[in-house]
N, C-alpha and C positions, 0 to 999 in steps of 0.2 A: 749550621749550614743554612744558607739563604734559600728560601722557597722559590725565588725568581731565577730561572735558568739563565737569564740574560744579565744578571747583576754584575758579571765581570765586565760588561761594556761601560759601566759607570762606577768605577771603583771609588770608594770613599777616600778622600784625600784630606789630610789634616795639616796642610801647609799653613793655614791661618788660624789654627786653634790657639787657645790661650797659652798652651805650653810652648808654642813657637813664636809668640809675639816678640820676645827679646831678640831671637835670631832674625826675624823679619826686620825689626828696627835697625839692627846692626848692618844688615844687607843694604837697606835703603841709605843709611849714612855712608857706607863704603861706596855705593854707586854715585851718590851725590858728590863725594870728594873726587872721584874719578872724572865726572863730568866737569867739575870746576877746573881740574888740571887741563883737560882737553880744551875748554873754552879759553883758558889763559894762553895756552900754546897757539891756538888758532889766532887769537888777537895779536900775538907777537909775530907770527908768520905774515898775517895781513899787513901789519905795520912795516915789516921789513920788505915785503913785495912792493908796497907803495913807495918806500924810501928809495928802492932800486929802480923805480920808474917802470916796473913791470905791469902793475895794475893799480886801481884805486878802490877804495871802500865802496864807492857808488857803483862801480862796475861789478864788483862781487855781489853787492846787495840786489842788483837788478838783473843779474844773469839768469837766463832761462835755459835749461838743458833741452837738447833735442830729444826725440822720442826714445831713441836707443839708450842714451845716457840716463834718461829718467827711468826707463825700464830696469837698468842695472842698479840704480839707486833704490828703487822700490823693492827689487829682489833682495838686496843686501839688508834693507831695513826689515823686510818680512822675515828673513831668516833669523835675525837677531831677536825679534819679538817672539817668533815661534819657539826659539830655544829657551828664552826666559819663561814663557808660559808653560812649556813642557817641564822645565825644572820645578816650577811652582806647583804643578799638578802632581808631581811625583812620577810622571810617565817615563818609561824606559826608552 
């Protein structure tokens, strides 16, 4: 039993322990593969949009979202990051 009555606030997490390093490595490689697929598909979509005369690479590269759109983007990114960190920490 832990003498600190507040110890439940900071549970010990072993997500990065030596026994988990292989799992962590596999997870990183899997995520990297998925990012590569997304990058490839995005490049194809951008090329097809430009071919169709809908937009250009320059327009996409220089586009700045309005405040509402940026807020939605930030919220989605925050949710993904929070979910990953929650999983890594073992939180329920």
